[in-house]
PyMOL Python script that loads the backbone (N, CA, C, O; Angstrom):
from pymol import cmd

cmd.read_pdbstr("""\
ATOM      1  N   MET A   1      26.195  40.185  -2.317  1.00  0.00           N
ATOM      2  CA  MET A   1      24.946  39.693  -1.775  1.00  0.00           C
ATOM      3  C   MET A   1      25.113  38.230  -1.378  1.00  0.00           C
ATOM      4  O   MET A   1      25.687  37.446  -2.134  1.00  0.00           O
ATOM      5  N   GLN A   2      24.631  37.866  -0.232  1.00  0.00           N
ATOM      6  CA  GLN A   2      24.748  36.493   0.249  1.00  0.00           C
ATOM      7  C   GLN A   2      23.413  35.780   0.153  1.00  0.00           C
ATOM      8  O   GLN A   2      22.356  36.410   0.133  1.00  0.00           O
ATOM      9  N   SER A   3      23.475  34.478   0.094  1.00  0.00           N
ATOM     10  CA  SER A   3      22.284  33.653  -0.005  1.00  0.00           C
ATOM     11  C   SER A   3      22.390  32.532   1.017  1.00  0.00           C
ATOM     12  O   SER A   3      23.489  32.094   1.356  1.00  0.00           O
ATOM     13  N   GLN A   4      21.264  32.077   1.498  1.00  0.00           N
ATOM     14  CA  GLN A   4      21.246  31.019   2.495  1.00  0.00           C
ATOM     15  C   GLN A   4      21.011  29.677   1.810  1.00  0.00           C
ATOM     16  O   GLN A   4      20.190  29.569   0.900  1.00  0.00           O
ATOM     17  N   VAL A   5      21.741  28.658   2.256  1.00  0.00           N
ATOM     18  CA  VAL A   5      21.588  27.302   1.745  1.00  0.00           C
ATOM     19  C   VAL A   5      21.085  26.436   2.885  1.00  0.00           C
ATOM     20  O   VAL A   5      21.669  26.422   3.968  1.00  0.00           O
ATOM     21  N   ILE A   6      20.015  25.725   2.643  1.00  0.00           N
ATOM     22  CA  ILE A   6      19.450  24.840   3.662  1.00  0.00           C
ATOM     23  C   ILE A   6      19.310  23.457   3.048  1.00  0.00           C
ATOM     24  O   ILE A   6      18.710  23.305   1.984  1.00  0.00           O
ATOM     25  N   PHE A   7      19.861  22.449   3.714  1.00  0.00           N
ATOM     26  CA  PHE A   7      19.713  21.078   3.251  1.00  0.00           C
ATOM     27  C   PHE A   7      19.741  20.146   4.446  1.00  0.00           C
ATOM     28  O   PHE A   7      20.159  20.528   5.539  1.00  0.00           O
ATOM     29  N   LYS A   8      19.296  18.930   4.227  1.00  0.00           N
ATOM     30  CA  LYS A   8      19.277  17.937   5.294  1.00  0.00           C
ATOM     31  C   LYS A   8      20.440  16.977   5.099  1.00  0.00           C
ATOM     32  O   LYS A   8      20.814  16.654   3.971  1.00  0.00           O
ATOM     33  N   THR A   9      21.006  16.527   6.214  1.00  0.00           N
ATOM     34  CA  THR A   9      22.077  15.541   6.202  1.00  0.00           C
ATOM     35  C   THR A   9      21.930  14.658   7.425  1.00  0.00           C
ATOM     36  O   THR A   9      21.150  14.961   8.328  1.00  0.00           O
ATOM     37  N   GLU A  10      22.672  13.576   7.454  1.00  0.00           N
ATOM     38  CA  GLU A  10      22.601  12.680   8.600  1.00  0.00           C
ATOM     39  C   GLU A  10      23.149  13.387   9.842  1.00  0.00           C
ATOM     40  O   GLU A  10      24.158  14.090   9.775  1.00  0.00           O
ATOM     41  N   GLN A  11      22.481  13.192  10.957  1.00  0.00           N
ATOM     42  CA  GLN A  11      22.858  13.851  12.201  1.00  0.00           C
ATOM     43  C   GLN A  11      24.286  13.508  12.621  1.00  0.00           C
ATOM     44  O   GLN A  11      25.032  14.387  13.053  1.00  0.00           O
ATOM     45  N   ASN A  12      24.671  12.230  12.496  1.00  0.00           N
ATOM     46  CA  ASN A  12      26.025  11.819  12.891  1.00  0.00           C
ATOM     47  C   ASN A  12      27.089  12.464  12.012  1.00  0.00           C
ATOM     48  O   ASN A  12      28.161  12.827  12.497  1.00  0.00           O
ATOM     49  N   LEU A  13      26.798  12.607  10.718  1.00  0.00           N
ATOM     50  CA  LEU A  13      27.738  13.249   9.804  1.00  0.00           C
ATOM     51  C   LEU A  13      27.917  14.723  10.167  1.00  0.00           C
ATOM     52  O   LEU A  13      29.035  15.238  10.172  1.00  0.00           O
ATOM     53  N   LYS A  14      26.826  15.383  10.466  1.00  0.00           N
ATOM     54  CA  LYS A  14      26.901  16.796  10.852  1.00  0.00           C
ATOM     55  C   LYS A  14      27.718  16.964  12.130  1.00  0.00           C
ATOM     56  O   LYS A  14      28.572  17.846  12.216  1.00  0.00           O
ATOM     57  N   LYS A  15      27.454  16.122  13.113  1.00  0.00           N
ATOM     58  CA  LYS A  15      28.188  16.214  14.381  1.00  0.00           C
ATOM     59  C   LYS A  15      29.680  15.987  14.183  1.00  0.00           C
ATOM     60  O   LYS A  15      30.507  16.705  14.744  1.00  0.00           O
ATOM     61  N   ALA A  16      30.018  14.980  13.378  1.00  0.00           N
ATOM     62  CA  ALA A  16      31.423  14.674  13.132  1.00  0.00           C
ATOM     63  C   ALA A  16      32.109  15.817  12.382  1.00  0.00           C
ATOM     64  O   ALA A  16      33.250  16.168  12.682  1.00  0.00           O
ATOM     65  N   ALA A  17      31.403  16.395  11.402  1.00  0.00           N
ATOM     66  CA  ALA A  17      31.975  17.508  10.637  1.00  0.00           C
ATOM     67  C   ALA A  17      32.158  18.736  11.524  1.00  0.00           C
ATOM     68  O   ALA A  17      33.184  19.409  11.440  1.00  0.00           O
ATOM     69  N   LEU A  18      31.184  19.032  12.365  1.00  0.00           N
ATOM     70  CA  LEU A  18      31.301  20.164  13.296  1.00  0.00           C
ATOM     71  C   LEU A  18      32.484  19.967  14.236  1.00  0.00           C
ATOM     72  O   LEU A  18      33.257  20.895  14.473  1.00  0.00           O
ATOM     73  N   LYS A  19      32.622  18.752  14.772  1.00  0.00           N
ATOM     74  CA  LYS A  19      33.710  18.447  15.708  1.00  0.00           C
ATOM     75  C   LYS A  19      35.070  18.614  15.040  1.00  0.00           C
ATOM     76  O   LYS A  19      35.977  19.222  15.607  1.00  0.00           O
ATOM     77  N   LYS A  20      35.206  18.070  13.825  1.00  0.00           N
ATOM     78  CA  LYS A  20      36.480  18.162  13.120  1.00  0.00           C
ATOM     79  C   LYS A  20      36.796  19.610  12.741  1.00  0.00           C
ATOM     80  O   LYS A  20      37.933  20.056  12.890  1.00  0.00           O
ATOM     81  N   ALA A  21      35.803  20.338  12.256  1.00  0.00           N
ATOM     82  CA  ALA A  21      36.018  21.735  11.876  1.00  0.00           C
ATOM     83  C   ALA A  21      36.452  22.558  13.092  1.00  0.00           C
ATOM     84  O   ALA A  21      37.373  23.370  12.997  1.00  0.00           O
ATOM     85  N   LYS A  22      35.794  22.351  14.226  1.00  0.00           N
ATOM     86  CA  LYS A  22      36.147  23.075  15.451  1.00  0.00           C
ATOM     87  C   LYS A  22      37.564  22.745  15.887  1.00  0.00           C
ATOM     88  O   LYS A  22      38.325  23.625  16.289  1.00  0.00           O
ATOM     89  N   LYS A  23      37.914  21.449  15.801  1.00  0.00           N
ATOM     90  CA  LYS A  23      39.255  21.012  16.179  1.00  0.00           C
ATOM     91  C   LYS A  23      40.314  21.688  15.302  1.00  0.00           C
ATOM     92  O   LYS A  23      41.415  21.976  15.770  1.00  0.00           O
ATOM     93  N   GLU A  24      39.982  21.940  14.033  1.00  0.00           N
ATOM     94  CA  GLU A  24      40.916  22.565  13.100  1.00  0.00           C
ATOM     95  C   GLU A  24      40.778  24.092  13.058  1.00  0.00           C
ATOM     96  O   GLU A  24      41.386  24.757  12.219  1.00  0.00           O
ATOM     97  N   GLY A  25      39.972  24.634  13.974  1.00  0.00           N
ATOM     98  CA  GLY A  25      39.839  26.082  14.083  1.00  0.00           C
ATOM     99  C   GLY A  25      38.960  26.727  13.024  1.00  0.00           C
ATOM    100  O   GLY A  25      39.117  27.905  12.705  1.00  0.00           O
ATOM    101  N   MET A  26      38.046  25.957  12.489  1.00  0.00           N
ATOM    102  CA  MET A  26      37.143  26.501  11.463  1.00  0.00           C
ATOM    103  C   MET A  26      35.695  26.262  11.865  1.00  0.00           C
ATOM    104  O   MET A  26      35.390  25.466  12.753  1.00  0.00           O
ATOM    105  N   SER A  27      34.827  26.973  11.185  1.00  0.00           N
ATOM    106  CA  SER A  27      33.401  26.721  11.360  1.00  0.00           C
ATOM    107  C   SER A  27      32.948  25.805  10.229  1.00  0.00           C
ATOM    108  O   SER A  27      33.623  25.690   9.206  1.00  0.00           O
ATOM    109  N   LEU A  28      31.821  25.163  10.416  1.00  0.00           N
ATOM    110  CA  LEU A  28      31.273  24.311   9.372  1.00  0.00           C
ATOM    111  C   LEU A  28      30.904  25.163   8.151  1.00  0.00           C
ATOM    112  O   LEU A  28      31.000  24.700   7.014  1.00  0.00           O
ATOM    113  N   LYS A  29      30.487  26.393   8.390  1.00  0.00           N
ATOM    114  CA  LYS A  29      30.185  27.316   7.290  1.00  0.00           C
ATOM    115  C   LYS A  29      31.422  27.525   6.416  1.00  0.00           C
ATOM    116  O   LYS A  29      31.318  27.528   5.189  1.00  0.00           O
ATOM    117  N   MET A  30      32.584  27.698   7.032  1.00  0.00           N
ATOM    118  CA  MET A  30      33.823  27.885   6.273  1.00  0.00           C
ATOM    119  C   MET A  30      34.134  26.640   5.443  1.00  0.00           C
ATOM    120  O   MET A  30      34.505  26.746   4.274  1.00  0.00           O
ATOM    121  N   VAL A  31      33.984  25.472   6.045  1.00  0.00           N
ATOM    122  CA  VAL A  31      34.270  24.221   5.352  1.00  0.00           C
ATOM    123  C   VAL A  31      33.371  24.083   4.125  1.00  0.00           C
ATOM    124  O   VAL A  31      33.844  23.791   3.027  1.00  0.00           O
ATOM    125  N   LEU A  32      32.083  24.295   4.321  1.00  0.00           N
ATOM    126  CA  LEU A  32      31.137  24.128   3.216  1.00  0.00           C
ATOM    127  C   LEU A  32      31.357  25.175   2.124  1.00  0.00           C
ATOM    128  O   LEU A  32      31.252  24.861   0.939  1.00  0.00           O
ATOM    129  N   ASN A  33      31.656  26.404   2.508  1.00  0.00           N
ATOM    130  CA  ASN A  33      31.919  27.439   1.508  1.00  0.00           C
ATOM    131  C   ASN A  33      33.169  27.124   0.698  1.00  0.00           C
ATOM    132  O   ASN A  33      33.185  27.311  -0.518  1.00  0.00           O
ATOM    133  N   HIS A  34      34.222  26.645   1.368  1.00  0.00           N
ATOM    134  CA  HIS A  34      35.446  26.278   0.643  1.00  0.00           C
ATOM    135  C   HIS A  34      35.175  25.102  -0.300  1.00  0.00           C
ATOM    136  O   HIS A  34      35.671  25.074  -1.426  1.00  0.00           O
ATOM    137  N   CYS A  35      34.396  24.147   0.163  1.00  0.00           N
ATOM    138  CA  CYS A  35      34.065  22.996  -0.691  1.00  0.00           C
ATOM    139  C   CYS A  35      33.276  23.437  -1.917  1.00  0.00           C
ATOM    140  O   CYS A  35      33.555  22.984  -3.027  1.00  0.00           O
ATOM    141  N   MET A  36      32.304  24.305  -1.731  1.00  0.00           N
ATOM    142  CA  MET A  36      31.522  24.777  -2.875  1.00  0.00           C
ATOM    143  C   MET A  36      32.392  25.557  -3.849  1.00  0.00           C
ATOM    144  O   MET A  36      32.267  25.393  -5.063  1.00  0.00           O
ATOM    145  N   LYS A  37      33.279  26.412  -3.321  1.00  0.00           N
ATOM    146  CA  LYS A  37      34.156  27.196  -4.192  1.00  0.00           C
ATOM    147  C   LYS A  37      35.101  26.278  -4.961  1.00  0.00           C
ATOM    148  O   LYS A  37      35.286  26.444  -6.167  1.00  0.00           O
ATOM    149  N   ASP A  38      35.700  25.308  -4.267  1.00  0.00           N
ATOM    150  CA  ASP A  38      36.605  24.374  -4.943  1.00  0.00           C
ATOM    151  C   ASP A  38      35.866  23.538  -5.986  1.00  0.00           C
ATOM    152  O   ASP A  38      36.440  23.199  -7.020  1.00  0.00           O
ATOM    153  N   TYR A  39      34.620  23.206  -5.732  1.00  0.00           N
ATOM    154  CA  TYR A  39      33.821  22.459  -6.696  1.00  0.00           C
ATOM    155  C   TYR A  39      33.580  23.301  -7.951  1.00  0.00           C
ATOM    156  O   TYR A  39      33.739  22.822  -9.073  1.00  0.00           O
ATOM    157  N   VAL A  40      33.201  24.539  -7.747  1.00  0.00           N
ATOM    158  CA  VAL A  40      32.956  25.450  -8.878  1.00  0.00           C
ATOM    159  C   VAL A  40      34.243  25.697  -9.662  1.00  0.00           C
ATOM    160  O   VAL A  40      34.216  25.786 -10.890  1.00  0.00           O
ATOM    161  N   ASP A  41      35.366  25.808  -8.959  1.00  0.00           N
ATOM    162  CA  ASP A  41      36.658  26.060  -9.612  1.00  0.00           C
ATOM    163  C   ASP A  41      37.259  24.804 -10.243  1.00  0.00           C
ATOM    164  O   ASP A  41      38.329  24.870 -10.848  1.00  0.00           O
ATOM    165  N   GLY A  42      36.592  23.678 -10.110  1.00  0.00           N
ATOM    166  CA  GLY A  42      37.077  22.438 -10.716  1.00  0.00           C
ATOM    167  C   GLY A  42      38.157  21.738  -9.922  1.00  0.00           C
ATOM    168  O   GLY A  42      38.842  20.864 -10.452  1.00  0.00           O
ATOM    169  N   LYS A  43      38.322  22.103  -8.667  1.00  0.00           N
ATOM    170  CA  LYS A  43      39.342  21.470  -7.826  1.00  0.00           C
ATOM    171  C   LYS A  43      38.820  20.212  -7.130  1.00  0.00           C
ATOM    172  O   LYS A  43      39.604  19.386  -6.662  1.00  0.00           O
ATOM    173  N   ILE A  44      37.515  20.071  -7.066  1.00  0.00           N
ATOM    174  CA  ILE A  44      36.871  18.892  -6.483  1.00  0.00           C
ATOM    175  C   ILE A  44      35.934  18.326  -7.544  1.00  0.00           C
ATOM    176  O   ILE A  44      35.155  19.056  -8.157  1.00  0.00           O
ATOM    177  N   HIS A  45      36.023  17.024  -7.747  1.00  0.00           N
ATOM    178  CA  HIS A  45      35.159  16.370  -8.731  1.00  0.00           C
ATOM    179  C   HIS A  45      34.390  15.242  -8.057  1.00  0.00           C
ATOM    180  O   HIS A  45      34.934  14.514  -7.227  1.00  0.00           O
ATOM    181  N   PHE A  46      33.145  15.108  -8.416  1.00  0.00           N
ATOM    182  CA  PHE A  46      32.312  14.030  -7.909  1.00  0.00           C
ATOM    183  C   PHE A  46      31.869  13.177  -9.085  1.00  0.00           C
ATOM    184  O   PHE A  46      31.486  13.697 -10.133  1.00  0.00           O
ATOM    185  N   TYR A  47      31.925  11.882  -8.907  1.00  0.00           N
ATOM    186  CA  TYR A  47      31.481  10.966  -9.951  1.00  0.00           C
ATOM    187  C   TYR A  47      30.434  10.035  -9.366  1.00  0.00           C
ATOM    188  O   TYR A  47      30.672   9.333  -8.383  1.00  0.00           O
ATOM    189  N   PHE A  48      29.295  10.048  -9.985  1.00  0.00           N
ATOM    190  CA  PHE A  48      28.216   9.179  -9.555  1.00  0.00           C
ATOM    191  C   PHE A  48      27.857   8.266 -10.712  1.00  0.00           C
ATOM    192  O   PHE A  48      27.861   8.689 -11.868  1.00  0.00           O
ATOM    193  N   SER A  49      27.554   7.043 -10.411  1.00  0.00           N
ATOM    194  CA  SER A  49      27.092   6.157 -11.465  1.00  0.00           C
ATOM    195  C   SER A  49      25.738   5.616 -11.059  1.00  0.00           C
ATOM    196  O   SER A  49      25.506   5.260  -9.904  1.00  0.00           O
ATOM    197  N   TYR A  50      24.872   5.564 -12.014  1.00  0.00           N
ATOM    198  CA  TYR A  50      23.522   5.069 -11.785  1.00  0.00           C
ATOM    199  C   TYR A  50      23.305   3.917 -12.747  1.00  0.00           C
ATOM    200  O   TYR A  50      23.383   4.086 -13.964  1.00  0.00           O
ATOM    201  N   GLN A  51      23.041   2.778 -12.208  1.00  0.00           N
ATOM    202  CA  GLN A  51      22.831   1.621 -13.054  1.00  0.00           C
ATOM    203  C   GLN A  51      21.364   1.255 -13.005  1.00  0.00           C
ATOM    204  O   GLN A  51      20.834   0.830 -11.978  1.00  0.00           O
ATOM    205  N   LYS A  52      20.724   1.434 -14.150  1.00  0.00           N
ATOM    206  CA  LYS A  52      19.314   1.094 -14.251  1.00  0.00           C
ATOM    207  C   LYS A  52      19.182  -0.426 -14.324  1.00  0.00           C
ATOM    208  O   LYS A  52      19.944  -1.091 -15.026  1.00  0.00           O
ATOM    209  N   GLU A  53      18.229  -0.957 -13.607  1.00  0.00           N
ATOM    210  CA  GLU A  53      18.012  -2.398 -13.644  1.00  0.00           C
ATOM    211  C   GLU A  53      17.542  -2.794 -15.037  1.00  0.00           C
ATOM    212  O   GLU A  53      16.685  -2.132 -15.622  1.00  0.00           O
ATOM    213  N   PRO A  54      18.094  -3.853 -15.554  1.00  0.00           N
ATOM    214  CA  PRO A  54      17.688  -4.270 -16.904  1.00  0.00           C
ATOM    215  C   PRO A  54      16.232  -4.709 -16.924  1.00  0.00           C
ATOM    216  O   PRO A  54      15.717  -5.275 -15.960  1.00  0.00           O
ATOM    217  N   GLU A  55      15.592  -4.433 -18.040  1.00  0.00           N
ATOM    218  CA  GLU A  55      14.217  -4.880 -18.195  1.00  0.00           C
ATOM    219  C   GLU A  55      14.244  -6.363 -18.537  1.00  0.00           C
ATOM    220  O   GLU A  55      15.069  -6.816 -19.330  1.00  0.00           O
ATOM    221  N   VAL A  56      13.352  -7.093 -17.944  1.00  0.00           N
ATOM    222  CA  VAL A  56      13.327  -8.535 -18.135  1.00  0.00           C
ATOM    223  C   VAL A  56      12.014  -8.912 -18.806  1.00  0.00           C
ATOM    224  O   VAL A  56      10.933  -8.499 -18.385  1.00  0.00           O
ATOM    225  N   GLU A  57      12.140  -9.701 -19.849  1.00  0.00           N
ATOM    226  CA  GLU A  57      10.951 -10.203 -20.512  1.00  0.00           C
ATOM    227  C   GLU A  57      10.833 -11.678 -20.184  1.00  0.00           C
ATOM    228  O   GLU A  57      11.784 -12.438 -20.361  1.00  0.00           O
ATOM    229  N   ILE A  58       9.695 -12.072 -19.718  1.00  0.00           N
ATOM    230  CA  ILE A  58       9.484 -13.467 -19.346  1.00  0.00           C
ATOM    231  C   ILE A  58       8.827 -14.185 -20.514  1.00  0.00           C
ATOM    232  O   ILE A  58       7.773 -13.782 -21.007  1.00  0.00           O
ATOM    233  N   LEU A  59       9.479 -15.256 -20.941  1.00  0.00           N
ATOM    234  CA  LEU A  59       8.972 -16.058 -22.051  1.00  0.00           C
ATOM    235  C   LEU A  59       8.366 -17.348 -21.531  1.00  0.00           C
ATOM    236  O   LEU A  59       8.877 -17.964 -20.595  1.00  0.00           O
ATOM    237  N   GLU A  60       7.285 -17.738 -22.148  1.00  0.00           N
ATOM    238  CA  GLU A  60       6.725 -19.044 -21.834  1.00  0.00           C
ATOM    239  C   GLU A  60       7.407 -20.038 -22.757  1.00  0.00           C
ATOM    240  O   GLU A  60       7.347 -19.904 -23.979  1.00  0.00           O
ATOM    241  N   VAL A  61       8.042 -21.015 -22.181  1.00  0.00           N
ATOM    242  CA  VAL A  61       8.765 -22.003 -22.979  1.00  0.00           C
ATOM    243  C   VAL A  61       7.793 -23.118 -23.347  1.00  0.00           C
ATOM    244  O   VAL A  61       7.463 -23.990 -22.544  1.00  0.00           O
ATOM    245  N   THR A  62       7.357 -23.047 -24.589  1.00  0.00           N
ATOM    246  CA  THR A  62       6.469 -24.083 -25.121  1.00  0.00           C
ATOM    247  C   THR A  62       7.331 -25.242 -25.629  1.00  0.00           C
ATOM    248  O   THR A  62       8.537 -25.077 -25.813  1.00  0.00           O
ATOM    249  N   PRO A  63       6.736 -26.389 -25.854  1.00  0.00           N
ATOM    250  CA  PRO A  63       7.516 -27.512 -26.403  1.00  0.00           C
ATOM    251  C   PRO A  63       8.197 -27.156 -27.734  1.00  0.00           C
ATOM    252  O   PRO A  63       9.333 -27.563 -27.977  1.00  0.00           O
ATOM    253  N   ASP A  64       7.515 -26.410 -28.579  1.00  0.00           N
ATOM    254  CA  ASP A  64       8.100 -26.019 -29.858  1.00  0.00           C
ATOM    255  C   ASP A  64       9.312 -25.108 -29.652  1.00  0.00           C
ATOM    256  O   ASP A  64      10.343 -25.282 -30.301  1.00  0.00           O
ATOM    257  N   LEU A  65       9.181 -24.145 -28.754  1.00  0.00           N
ATOM    258  CA  LEU A  65      10.300 -23.241 -28.460  1.00  0.00           C
ATOM    259  C   LEU A  65      11.466 -24.010 -27.844  1.00  0.00           C
ATOM    260  O   LEU A  65      12.624 -23.726 -28.150  1.00  0.00           O
ATOM    261  N   GLN A  66      11.173 -24.968 -26.990  1.00  0.00           N
ATOM    262  CA  GLN A  66      12.229 -25.773 -26.374  1.00  0.00           C
ATOM    263  C   GLN A  66      13.012 -26.542 -27.433  1.00  0.00           C
ATOM    264  O   GLN A  66      14.236 -26.639 -27.349  1.00  0.00           O
ATOM    265  N   LYS A  67      12.317 -27.089 -28.426  1.00  0.00           N
ATOM    266  CA  LYS A  67      12.997 -27.815 -29.506  1.00  0.00           C
ATOM    267  C   LYS A  67      13.945 -26.880 -30.258  1.00  0.00           C
ATOM    268  O   LYS A  67      15.071 -27.261 -30.576  1.00  0.00           O
ATOM    269  N   LYS A  68      13.493 -25.664 -30.539  1.00  0.00           N
ATOM    270  CA  LYS A  68      14.323 -24.688 -31.250  1.00  0.00           C
ATOM    271  C   LYS A  68      15.542 -24.304 -30.411  1.00  0.00           C
ATOM    272  O   LYS A  68      16.644 -24.150 -30.939  1.00  0.00           O
ATOM    273  N   MET A  69      15.341 -24.152 -29.122  1.00  0.00           N
ATOM    274  CA  MET A  69      16.461 -23.805 -28.243  1.00  0.00           C
ATOM    275  C   MET A  69      17.460 -24.954 -28.175  1.00  0.00           C
ATOM    276  O   MET A  69      18.670 -24.729 -28.152  1.00  0.00           O
ATOM    277  N   ASP A  70      16.965 -26.160 -28.143  1.00  0.00           N
ATOM    278  CA  ASP A  70      17.851 -27.324 -28.126  1.00  0.00           C
ATOM    279  C   ASP A  70      18.682 -27.395 -29.403  1.00  0.00           C
ATOM    280  O   ASP A  70      19.864 -27.733 -29.355  1.00  0.00           O
ATOM    281  N   LYS A  71      18.066 -27.075 -30.552  1.00  0.00           N
ATOM    282  CA  LYS A  71      18.807 -27.081 -31.823  1.00  0.00           C
ATOM    283  C   LYS A  71      19.929 -26.027 -31.796  1.00  0.00           C
ATOM    284  O   LYS A  71      21.035 -26.278 -32.276  1.00  0.00           O
ATOM    285  N   ILE A  72      19.634 -24.860 -31.236  1.00  0.00           N
ATOM    286  CA  ILE A  72      20.641 -23.800 -31.144  1.00  0.00           C
ATOM    287  C   ILE A  72      21.800 -24.246 -30.259  1.00  0.00           C
ATOM    288  O   ILE A  72      22.963 -24.011 -30.585  1.00  0.00           O
ATOM    289  N   VAL A  73      21.481 -24.885 -29.150  1.00  0.00           N
ATOM    290  CA  VAL A  73      22.531 -25.376 -28.246  1.00  0.00           C
ATOM    291  C   VAL A  73      23.403 -26.410 -28.961  1.00  0.00           C
ATOM    292  O   VAL A  73      24.627 -26.400 -28.830  1.00  0.00           O
ATOM    293  N   ASP A  74      22.759 -27.300 -29.717  1.00  0.00           N
ATOM    294  CA  ASP A  74      23.516 -28.317 -30.461  1.00  0.00           C
ATOM    295  C   ASP A  74      24.427 -27.668 -31.493  1.00  0.00           C
ATOM    296  O   ASP A  74      25.553 -28.126 -31.690  1.00  0.00           O
ATOM    297  N   LEU A  75      23.967 -26.614 -32.154  1.00  0.00           N
ATOM    298  CA  LEU A  75      24.794 -25.928 -33.155  1.00  0.00           C
ATOM    299  C   LEU A  75      25.978 -25.230 -32.525  1.00  0.00           C
ATOM    300  O   LEU A  75      27.033 -25.108 -33.148  1.00  0.00           O
ATOM    301  N   LEU A  76      25.819 -24.779 -31.315  1.00  0.00           N
ATOM    302  CA  LEU A  76      26.894 -24.058 -30.635  1.00  0.00           C
ATOM    303  C   LEU A  76      27.976 -24.984 -30.075  1.00  0.00           C
ATOM    304  O   LEU A  76      29.076 -24.538 -29.748  1.00  0.00           O
ATOM    305  N   LYS A  77      27.659 -26.258 -29.969  1.00  0.00           N
ATOM    306  CA  LYS A  77      28.616 -27.212 -29.385  1.00  0.00           C
ATOM    307  C   LYS A  77      29.764 -27.474 -30.298  1.00  0.00           C
ATOM    308  O   LYS A  77      30.657 -28.251 -29.959  1.00  0.00           O
TER     309      LYS A  77
END
""", "prot")
cmd.dss("prot")
cmd.show_as("cartoon", "prot")
cmd.util.cbc("prot")
cmd.orient("prot")
């Protein structure tokens, strides 16, 4: 039993892939099916990294807090 896959991609990428596949005597369907099979078989691996932006807490620097920070800086010297 076959199933249909529908997804959106950039127009230029699709055109370039179609052109290259045709030049190599294949259809884009063949290319995508081979890629999916190789992915499932573990022959192709994709690694994505997602870096969440750090949460930032804004502190009000009061004169008292500034004195404490200055003492810490002096201790670190």
